[in-house]
C-alpha positions as CSV (number, residue, x, y, z in Angstrom):
1,X,0.7,-28.2,-89.4
2,X,-2.5,-29.8,-88.1
3,X,-1.8,-28.6,-84.5
4,X,-2.3,-25.0,-85.5
5,X,-5.6,-25.8,-87.1
6,X,-6.7,-27.8,-84.0
7,X,-5.8,-24.8,-81.7
8,X,-7.7,-22.3,-83.9
9,X,-10.8,-24.6,-84.1
10,X,-10.7,-25.2,-80.4
11,X,-10.6,-21.5,-79.6
12,X,-13.4,-20.6,-81.9
13,X,-15.7,-23.6,-81.1
14,X,-18.9,-22.2,-79.6
15,X,-19.7,-25.3,-77.5
16,X,-16.2,-25.4,-76.0
17,X,-16.4,-21.7,-75.2
18,X,-19.6,-22.2,-73.3
19,X,-18.2,-25.2,-71.4
20,X,-15.1,-23.3,-70.3
21,X,-16.6,-19.9,-69.6
22,X,-17.3,-18.9,-66.0
23,X,-21.1,-19.0,-66.6
24,X,-23.6,-19.2,-69.5
25,X,-23.9,-15.5,-69.9
26,X,-20.1,-14.9,-70.3
27,X,-19.0,-13.4,-73.6
28,X,-22.6,-13.2,-75.0
29,X,-22.5,-9.5,-75.6
30,X,-20.4,-8.3,-78.6
31,X,-17.3,-6.7,-77.2
32,X,-13.7,-6.0,-78.3
33,X,-12.5,-8.6,-75.8
34,X,-14.5,-11.5,-77.0
35,X,-13.5,-15.1,-76.1
36,X,-11.0,-15.8,-78.9
37,X,-9.3,-12.4,-78.5
38,X,-8.9,-12.8,-74.7
39,X,-7.4,-16.3,-75.2
40,X,-4.9,-15.1,-77.9
41,X,-3.7,-12.2,-75.8
42,X,-2.9,-14.6,-72.9
43,X,-1.1,-16.9,-75.3
44,X,1.0,-14.0,-76.5
45,X,2.4,-13.7,-73.0
46,X,3.3,-10.6,-71.0
47,X,7.1,-10.3,-71.4
48,X,6.9,-6.5,-71.9
49,X,4.1,-5.9,-69.4
50,X,0.3,-6.0,-69.7
51,X,-0.3,-2.6,-71.2
52,X,2.4,-3.0,-73.9
53,X,1.2,-6.5,-74.7
54,X,-2.4,-5.3,-75.1
55,X,-1.3,-2.4,-77.3
56,X,0.9,-4.6,-79.5
57,X,-1.7,-7.3,-79.9
58,X,-4.7,-5.0,-80.6
59,X,-2.7,-3.0,-83.1
60,X,-1.9,-6.2,-84.9
61,X,-5.6,-7.2,-85.1
62,X,-6.6,-3.5,-85.8
63,X,-8.9,-3.2,-82.8
64,X,-9.2,-0.5,-80.2
65,X,-6.9,-1.1,-77.2
66,X,-8.9,-2.0,-74.1
67,X,-8.0,-0.9,-70.6
68,X,-6.1,-3.3,-68.4
69,X,-9.2,-3.4,-66.1
70,X,-11.4,-4.6,-69.0
71,X,-8.9,-7.3,-69.9
72,X,-8.8,-8.4,-66.2
73,X,-12.6,-8.8,-66.2
74,X,-12.6,-10.7,-69.5
75,X,-9.9,-13.2,-68.5
76,X,-11.7,-13.8,-65.2
77,X,-14.5,-15.4,-67.2
78,X,-12.3,-18.1,-68.7
79,X,-11.6,-21.2,-66.7
80,X,-7.9,-22.2,-66.4
81,X,-9.0,-25.7,-67.5
82,X,-9.6,-24.4,-71.0
83,X,-5.9,-23.7,-71.4
84,X,-5.0,-27.1,-70.1
85,X,-7.2,-28.7,-72.7
86,X,-5.8,-26.4,-75.3
87,X,-2.3,-27.5,-74.4
88,X,-3.4,-31.1,-74.7
89,X,-4.1,-30.5,-78.4
90,X,-0.3,-30.7,-79.0
91,X,0.0,-34.3,-77.8
92,X,-1.0,-36.2,-81.0
93,X,1.0,-33.8,-83.2
94,X,4.0,-34.6,-81.0
95,X,3.6,-38.3,-81.8
96,X,3.4,-37.6,-85.5
97,X,6.6,-35.5,-85.5
98,X,10.1,-36.9,-86.3
99,X,11.2,-37.3,-82.7
100,X,14.6,-38.1,-81.4
101,X,14.8,-41.2,-79.3
102,X,17.5,-43.0,-77.1
103,X,17.7,-46.7,-78.2
104,X,14.0,-46.5,-79.1
105,X,12.9,-44.8,-75.8
106,X,11.6,-41.3,-75.1
107,X,13.6,-39.7,-72.3
108,X,11.5,-37.7,-69.8
109,X,13.4,-35.6,-67.2
110,X,11.5,-34.9,-64.1
111,X,12.8,-32.0,-62.0
112,X,11.7,-29.2,-59.7
113,X,12.3,-25.5,-59.3
114,X,10.8,-22.5,-57.7
115,X,8.8,-19.7,-59.4
116,X,8.6,-16.1,-58.2
117,X,4.9,-15.3,-58.1
118,X,3.2,-11.8,-58.0
119,X,2.8,-10.8,-54.3
120,X,-0.9,-10.0,-54.3
121,X,-3.3,-10.9,-51.5
122,X,-4.9,-14.0,-52.8
123,X,-1.6,-15.3,-54.1
124,X,0.1,-14.7,-50.7
125,X,-2.8,-16.4,-48.9
126,X,-2.4,-19.5,-51.0
127,X,1.4,-19.8,-51.4
128,X,2.6,-18.0,-48.3
129,X,5.2,-15.2,-48.1
130,X,8.7,-16.5,-48.5
131,X,10.5,-13.3,-47.3
132,X,9.7,-9.7,-46.8
133,X,11.8,-6.5,-46.6
134,X,11.1,-3.1,-45.1
135,X,11.5,-1.3,-48.4
136,X,10.5,-3.8,-51.0
137,X,7.6,-6.1,-52.0
138,X,7.1,-9.5,-50.4
139,X,8.6,-12.4,-52.1
140,X,6.2,-15.2,-52.9
141,X,7.5,-18.5,-54.2
142,X,5.8,-21.6,-55.6
143,X,7.2,-25.0,-56.2
144,X,7.2,-26.2,-59.8
145,X,7.6,-29.7,-61.0
146,X,8.0,-30.4,-64.7
147,X,8.1,-33.5,-66.9
148,X,10.1,-32.7,-70.0
149,X,11.3,-34.5,-73.1
150,X,15.0,-34.1,-72.8
151,X,15.8,-34.7,-76.5
152,X,12.9,-32.9,-78.2
153,X,12.1,-30.0,-75.8
154,X,8.5,-31.0,-75.4
155,X,6.8,-30.2,-72.1
156,X,4.5,-33.0,-71.1
157,X,3.2,-31.2,-68.1
158,X,3.9,-29.2,-64.9
159,X,2.6,-29.0,-61.4
160,X,2.6,-25.8,-59.3
161,X,2.1,-26.0,-55.6
162,X,3.3,-24.4,-52.3
163,X,6.8,-24.8,-50.9
164,X,5.4,-27.0,-48.2
165,X,4.5,-29.7,-50.7
166,X,7.0,-32.5,-51.3
167,X,8.7,-32.7,-54.8
168,X,8.3,-36.5,-54.8
169,X,4.5,-36.4,-54.0
170,X,4.0,-33.7,-56.6
171,X,5.8,-35.6,-59.3
172,X,3.8,-38.8,-58.7
173,X,0.6,-36.8,-59.2
174,X,2.0,-35.3,-62.4
175,X,3.2,-38.6,-63.8
176,X,-0.3,-40.2,-63.1
177,X,-2.1,-37.2,-64.6
178,X,-0.2,-36.8,-67.9
179,X,0.1,-39.2,-70.8
180,X,3.5,-40.5,-72.0
181,X,4.7,-42.8,-74.8
182,X,4.7,-46.5,-74.0
183,X,8.5,-46.7,-74.2
184,X,9.6,-44.0,-71.8
185,X,12.5,-43.8,-69.4
186,X,12.2,-41.3,-66.6
187,X,15.3,-39.5,-65.4
188,X,15.7,-38.1,-61.9
189,X,18.4,-36.3,-59.8
190,X,19.1,-37.4,-56.3
191,X,16.5,-35.1,-54.8
192,X,14.0,-37.8,-55.7
193,X,15.9,-40.7,-54.2
194,X,13.9,-42.6,-51.6
195,X,12.8,-46.2,-51.1
196,X,9.0,-45.6,-51.4
197,X,9.5,-43.5,-54.5
198,X,11.5,-46.1,-56.4
199,X,9.0,-48.8,-55.3
200,X,6.2,-46.6,-56.6
201,X,7.9,-46.2,-60.0
202,X,8.5,-49.9,-60.3
203,X,4.9,-50.8,-59.3
204,X,3.6,-48.3,-61.9
205,X,5.7,-50.0,-64.6
206,X,7.9,-47.1,-65.3
207,X,11.6,-47.4,-66.4
208,X,13.8,-45.0,-64.6
209,X,17.4,-43.9,-64.1
210,X,18.1,-41.9,-60.9
211,X,21.2,-40.5,-59.3
212,X,21.4,-41.6,-55.6
213,X,23.3,-40.6,-52.5
214,X,25.7,-42.9,-50.6
215,X,23.3,-42.9,-47.6
216,X,21.8,-46.3,-46.7
217,X,23.1,-49.7,-45.8
218,X,22.4,-51.3,-49.1
219,X,24.3,-48.5,-50.9
220,X,27.2,-48.9,-48.5
221,X,27.3,-52.6,-49.0
222,X,27.4,-52.1,-52.8
223,X,30.3,-49.6,-52.4
224,X,32.2,-52.0,-50.0
225,X,31.8,-54.9,-52.5
226,X,34.0,-53.0,-55.0
227,X,31.6,-53.7,-57.8
228,X,30.8,-50.9,-60.3
229,X,27.6,-52.5,-61.8
230,X,25.5,-54.9,-59.7
231,X,21.8,-55.9,-59.3
232,X,20.9,-55.9,-55.6
233,X,17.9,-56.7,-53.5
234,X,16.8,-53.7,-51.4
235,X,14.8,-54.3,-48.2
236,X,13.0,-51.1,-47.1
237,X,13.9,-50.0,-43.6
238,X,12.4,-46.5,-43.2
239,X,8.7,-47.5,-43.1
240,X,7.2,-44.1,-42.0
241,X,7.3,-42.8,-45.5
242,X,5.4,-45.9,-46.7
243,X,2.8,-45.7,-44.0
244,X,2.2,-42.0,-44.6
245,X,1.4,-42.8,-48.2
246,X,-0.5,-46.0,-47.6
247,X,2.1,-48.1,-49.5
248,X,2.9,-51.7,-48.5
249,X,6.8,-51.9,-48.5
250,X,8.3,-54.7,-50.6
251,X,11.8,-56.0,-51.4
252,X,13.1,-54.2,-54.5
253,X,15.3,-55.4,-57.3
254,X,17.5,-52.4,-58.2
255,X,20.6,-52.2,-60.5
256,X,23.3,-50.0,-59.0
257,X,26.2,-48.4,-60.9
258,X,29.0,-46.2,-59.9
259,X,31.3,-44.1,-62.1
260,X,34.4,-42.1,-61.4
261,X,34.0,-38.4,-62.2
262,X,36.7,-36.5,-64.0
263,X,37.0,-33.9,-61.3
264,X,37.2,-36.5,-58.6
265,X,34.6,-38.4,-56.6
266,X,32.0,-40.9,-57.7
267,X,28.5,-40.7,-59.2
268,X,26.0,-43.4,-58.1
269,X,23.0,-44.4,-60.2
270,X,20.1,-46.6,-59.7
271,X,17.9,-48.0,-62.4
272,X,15.5,-50.9,-63.3
273,X,17.1,-51.4,-66.7
274,X,18.3,-54.8,-65.7
275,X,19.0,-56.0,-69.3
276,X,22.8,-56.5,-69.7
277,X,22.5,-55.2,-73.3
278,X,22.4,-51.8,-71.6
279,X,26.1,-51.6,-70.7
280,X,27.4,-49.3,-67.9
281,X,28.6,-46.8,-70.4
282,X,25.1,-46.6,-71.9
283,X,23.5,-45.9,-68.5
284,X,26.1,-43.2,-67.8
285,X,25.3,-41.6,-71.2
286,X,21.6,-42.0,-70.4
287,X,21.8,-40.1,-67.2
288,X,23.9,-37.4,-68.8
289,X,21.0,-36.6,-71.1
290,X,18.9,-35.6,-68.0
291,X,20.5,-32.2,-68.4
292,X,17.9,-31.5,-71.0
293,X,15.3,-30.9,-68.3
294,X,17.6,-28.3,-66.6
295,X,17.8,-26.5,-69.9
296,X,14.0,-26.7,-70.3
297,X,13.4,-25.0,-67.0
298,X,16.0,-22.4,-68.0
299,X,14.1,-21.8,-71.2
300,X,10.9,-21.2,-69.3
301,X,12.5,-18.7,-66.9
302,X,15.0,-16.8,-68.9
303,X,13.7,-17.1,-72.5
304,X,9.9,-17.3,-72.1
305,X,10.1,-15.2,-68.9
306,X,7.4,-17.3,-67.3
307,X,7.7,-15.3,-64.0
308,X,6.6,-12.1,-65.8
309,X,3.0,-12.8,-64.9
310,X,0.2,-10.6,-66.2
311,X,-2.1,-11.8,-63.5
312,X,-2.9,-10.9,-59.9
313,X,-4.9,-14.0,-59.1
314,X,-4.4,-17.8,-58.8
315,X,-6.9,-18.1,-61.6
316,X,-4.7,-16.0,-64.0
317,X,-1.5,-17.7,-62.9
318,X,-2.7,-21.1,-63.9
319,X,-4.0,-19.8,-67.2
320,X,-0.6,-18.5,-68.0
321,X,1.2,-21.6,-66.9
322,X,-0.8,-23.7,-69.4
323,X,-0.4,-21.0,-72.1
324,X,3.4,-21.1,-71.7
325,X,3.3,-24.9,-72.0
326,X,1.3,-24.7,-75.3
327,X,3.6,-22.2,-76.9
328,X,6.7,-24.1,-75.8
329,X,5.3,-27.2,-77.4
330,X,4.4,-25.4,-80.7
331,X,8.1,-24.4,-80.8
332,X,9.1,-28.0,-80.0
333,X,7.0,-29.5,-82.8
334,X,8.1,-27.0,-85.4
335,X,11.7,-27.5,-84.1
336,X,11.5,-31.3,-84.8
337,X,10.6,-30.5,-88.4
338,X,13.5,-28.0,-88.6
339,X,15.9,-30.5,-87.0
340,X,15.0,-33.2,-89.6
341,X,15.7,-30.7,-92.4
342,X,19.0,-29.8,-90.9
343,X,20.1,-33.4,-90.6
344,X,19.2,-33.9,-94.3
345,X,20.8,-30.7,-95.6
346,X,24.0,-30.3,-93.6
347,X,27.1,-32.0,-95.1
348,X,28.3,-35.2,-93.6
349,X,31.8,-33.8,-93.4
350,X,30.9,-31.2,-90.8
351,X,33.0,-31.2,-87.7
352,X,30.1,-31.0,-85.2
353,X,26.5,-31.9,-85.2
354,X,24.0,-29.0,-85.2
355,X,20.7,-28.3,-83.6
356,X,18.2,-25.5,-84.3
357,X,18.4,-22.3,-82.2
358,X,15.5,-22.7,-79.8
359,X,15.4,-19.1,-78.7
360,X,15.2,-17.8,-82.3
361,X,12.5,-20.3,-82.9
362,X,10.5,-19.1,-79.9
363,X,10.8,-15.5,-80.9
364,X,9.6,-16.3,-84.5
365,X,6.6,-18.3,-83.1
366,X,5.6,-15.6,-80.7
367,X,6.0,-12.8,-83.3
368,X,3.8,-14.7,-85.8
369,X,1.4,-16.4,-83.4
370,X,-1.7,-14.5,-84.6
371,X,-1.0,-15.2,-88.3
372,X,-0.3,-18.8,-87.6
373,X,-3.7,-19.2,-86.1
374,X,-5.6,-17.0,-88.6
375,X,-3.7,-16.8,-91.9
376,X,-5.5,-18.6,-94.7
377,X,-2.2,-19.6,-96.2
378,X,-1.0,-21.1,-92.9
379,X,1.2,-23.8,-94.5
380,X,3.0,-21.3,-96.6
381,X,3.7,-19.1,-93.6
382,X,4.7,-22.1,-91.5
383,X,7.3,-23.2,-94.2
384,X,8.7,-19.6,-94.2
385,X,9.2,-19.7,-90.4
386,X,10.9,-23.1,-90.5
387,X,13.2,-21.8,-93.2
388,X,14.1,-18.9,-91.0
389,X,14.7,-21.4,-88.1
390,X,17.1,-23.3,-90.3
391,X,19.5,-20.5,-91.0
392,X,20.8,-20.1,-87.4
393,X,21.7,-23.6,-86.1
394,X,23.9,-24.1,-83.1
395,X,26.9,-26.4,-83.0
396,X,26.9,-29.1,-80.4
397,X,30.4,-29.2,-79.1
398,X,31.1,-32.4,-77.2
399,X,32.6,-32.6,-73.7
400,X,32.0,-28.9,-72.9
401,X,32.1,-28.3,-69.1
402,X,31.2,-25.2,-67.0
403,X,31.9,-24.7,-63.4
404,X,28.8,-24.5,-61.2
405,X,28.1,-21.1,-59.7
406,X,27.0,-21.6,-56.1
407,X,27.2,-18.0,-54.7
408,X,24.4,-16.4,-56.7
409,X,22.4,-14.0,-54.5
410,X,19.2,-12.0,-54.9
411,X,16.3,-12.6,-57.2
412,X,16.9,-11.5,-60.7
413,X,13.4,-12.4,-61.8
414,X,11.6,-10.2,-59.3
415,X,9.5,-7.5,-60.9
416,X,10.6,-3.9,-60.0
417,X,6.9,-2.9,-59.7
418,X,3.5,-4.4,-60.0
419,X,1.7,-1.1,-60.7
420,X,1.2,-2.1,-64.3
421,X,0.3,-5.7,-63.7
422,X,-3.3,-6.9,-64.1
C-alpha cells in the first residue's frame, strides 16, 4: 500500500524533520529517542499507559527502554503540525481505494462530543475545570467536532476546543480547513439546526441533510400544511446570529420532509437536494446513514481509547489527536480493500450482507504498525493482515433497534491515576 511507504518516507525525511522540530538543534545528537522513534511511539498510542507502551515498543525495536522523562523531553521537540501533515498523507490513498458511495456521493457525518482531558495545570488553564470533587481529580472536558465518512470509516478531520465554543462555529472552521470529495453530502443532527448555519452551507456550495426541530414559524407552517415533502422559502428572522458572524441574511430555498417514526412522533428533515429524483424514502434512508458518525466517535473513545492520553500538555494532546486520526485512516483504507474482497468472495445466497470487523482490524494494525512501516516485504505482510481481517466479518442485520440509555452516570473514561502519565 502506497500510504505506508509515504508515511515511512515522511517520518525519515531529514528536511521535514528539521521543518517540524522545535528548533534547528533538536535531534542532532545521536540518542535512543531520535525523531523517527519518538514519532512511532506516539503513533502506537498509550492504551496501556506510557511506561508499558515504551517498554513494549522498545523491546520490539531491540533498544534500551528510556525513562518517561526522556520521552517527555523528546516529544516536546516535535511540533503537533507534523502529525497533522502526516495524517494528510492518507488523503490520496483514500481516493484511490474502493470506496462505498450513496448514489455517487460521499456521505460525511458531522457531529460533536466531549473528551476527557488530563487534568494538569496547562490543560486546566486552557480548557477550564468542568467539575471538581474533594477526594478526586478535577474533571477537564474539551469539545470535539469530527467530519467522518459514514460508509468507509474515514476521518477527514477533527477540531478540539473548549466547552465555551459553539459546535456550529467549530464545524464551519473544520469544513473550511479540510478537503472533501467534490460530490459530498454532509449529514447533521438537529443540534446544528439554525438559519445562519443552513445559509452558510448553501452559500459554500455544500449539499446537506439535517434533522430539524419544530421550532420556527416556517416549520410550523409546513406542518400545518399537511404536506410531507415540500420546498419552501425561508425568510430569516433571528438576525443576531447573522450579525455576530458578519453574514448578510438572505431568503433560503429549503426542502422540508417529515416522516412518522415507528415508536410514535415525527422526524423532520431539511435538505437542499431539491431534485425530485431523490424521493422522500431516499432522503429518509440517507439521514439514517448518519449513524455512522456516531459509531466513529464510539470507535475513537471505546476502541482506540483516545482519552487515554500519554501527555500532560496541550502540545502532546494535539500530537495524539492527529496520531489517532492517522491510525484510524490506515485501518479504514485497509478495510476498504478487505470489504471489496468480502463482496467478491462471499456467496450470493447469503442471508445477510457482511462487513469486516473494525475492532479486529484496528488491533492487527496497531500490533503490526512497526513492521508495516519498516518491513522490506511490506506488501506481503499487508496481504497477510488483510487475509486475517477477512476471517471475522460481521453480519449486517437490517432493522435492528436498541433503546436509548439516558440515565448513564459518572465518567467511565476517567483515569484512576495520572502518576504514570507523561
